[in-house]
C-alpha positions in Angstrom: -5.1 1.1 -10.7 -4.0 -2.4 -9.8 -0.9 -1.1 -8.1 -3.0 1.2 -5.9 -5.3 -1.7 -4.9 -2.3 -3.9 -4.1 -0.7 -1.1 -2.1 -3.9 -0.3 -0.3 -4.6 -4.0 0.4 -1.1 -4.4 1.9 -1.6 -1.3 4.0 -4.9 -2.5 5.4 -3.4 -6.0 6.0 -0.5 -4.4 8.0 -2.9 -2.3 10.0 -5.1 -5.3 10.8 -2.0 -7.4 11.8 -0.8 -4.6 14.1 -4.2 -4.3 15.7 -4.5 -8.1 16.1 -1.2 -8.3 17.9 -2.3 -5.6 20.4 -5.7 -7.1 21.0 -5.5 -10.9 20.5 -5.8 -11.8 24.1 -8.9 -9.5 24.5 -10.5 -11.2 21.5 -9.7 -14.6 22.9 -11.5 -13.7 26.1 -14.5 -12.2 24.2 -15.0 -15.3 22.1 -14.1 -17.6 25.1 -11.6 -19.4 23.0 -14.3 -20.6 20.6 -14.1 -21.3 16.9 -14.2 -17.6 15.9 -10.8 -17.1 17.4 -9.5 -19.5 14.8 -10.6 -17.1 12.1 -8.8 -14.2 13.8 -5.6 -16.2 13.8 -5.8 -16.4 10.0 -6.1 -12.7 9.4 -2.4 -12.3 8.5 -2.4 -15.3 6.2 -2.3 -13.1 3.1 1.2 -11.8 3.7 3.8 -13.0 1.1 7.2 -12.7 2.7 9.3 -15.1 4.7 10.2 -12.2 6.9 6.6 -11.6 7.8 6.1 -15.4 8.3 8.9 -15.4 10.9 7.5 -12.3 12.6 4.0 -13.9 12.9 5.4 -17.2 13.9 7.4 -15.5 16.7 4.3 -13.7 17.9 2.1 -16.8 17.9 4.8 -18.7 19.8 4.3 -16.3 22.7 0.6 -17.1 23.0 -0.8 -20.1 24.9 -4.2 -20.7 23.2 -4.5 -24.3 22.3 -8.0 -23.8 20.7 -6.4 -21.9 17.8 -2.9 -23.4 17.7 -3.6 -25.2 14.5 -5.1 -22.1 12.8 -2.0 -20.2 13.8 0.2 -22.9 12.3 -1.8 -22.9 9.1 -1.6 -19.2 8.9 2.2 -19.3 9.0 2.3 -22.2 6.6 0.1 -20.2 4.1 2.4 -17.2 4.3 5.5 -19.3 3.7 3.7 -21.0 0.7 2.8 -17.5 -0.7 6.3 -16.2 -0.2 7.8 -19.2 -2.0 5.3 -18.8 -4.9 6.0 -15.1 -5.1 9.8 -15.7 -5.3 9.3 -18.2 -8.1 7.0 -16.0 -10.0 9.2 -12.9 -9.6 12.0 -14.9 -11.2 9.7 -15.9 -14.0 8.6 -12.3 -14.6 12.2 -11.1 -14.5 13.1 -13.7 -17.2 10.1 -12.7 -19.3 11.0 -9.0 -18.9 14.6 -9.7 -19.9 13.5 -11.7 -22.9 11.1 -8.9 -23.9 13.9 -6.4 -23.7 16.2 -8.6 -25.8 13.5 -8.9 -28.5 13.2 -5.1 -28.5 17.0 -4.7 -28.9 17.1 -7.4 -31.6 14.2 -5.7 -33.5 16.0 -2.3 -33.3 19.3 -3.8 -34.4 17.5 -5.8 -37.2 16.1 -2.6 -38.6 19.6 -1.1 -38.6 21.1 -4.3 -40.2 18.4 -4.3 -42.8 19.3 -0.7 -43.8 23.0 -1.6 -44.0 22.3 -4.7 -46.0 20.0 -2.8 -48.4 22.6 -0.1 -48.9 25.3 -2.8 -49.4 23.1 -4.7 -51.8 22.6 -1.6 -53.9 26.4 -1.0 -54.0 26.9 -4.7 -54.9 24.4 -4.4 -57.7 26.2 -1.3 -59.1 29.6 -3.2 -58.8 28.1 -6.2 -60.6 26.7 -4.0 -63.4 30.1 -2.3 -63.8 31.9 -5.6 -64.0 29.3 -6.9 -66.5 29.8 -3.8 -68.7 33.6 -4.3 -68.6 33.3 -7.9 -69.5 31.1 -7.1 -72.4 33.7 -4.7 -73.9 
């Protein structure tokens, strides 16, 4: 379910971003460059890739709206921060997954080794008994 929500969220974010690109100037005129435009500039701030940050930064650089310049910069900064966090966490998750797989392999091999040792121990016990009988004669 979480994967669906994440996928859906990304899909909606992408649609919103595409719509904002096409209509930003209209919104700016409607709000007369007021503080509400600053909130529009932050709509794409939930993206999490450096590629998307570059795309948004490039788009914002084509606009000349001083009233929301800082919001645009903060949006791009936030995306870059999210992208950096994501890269770090993906590495951590991959390490964890690798460790978990190693543990599974070790558990599987430990069971095999335990069976081999058990079998060899029984053989060793028989050998020791045979030697003890021979020594007693």
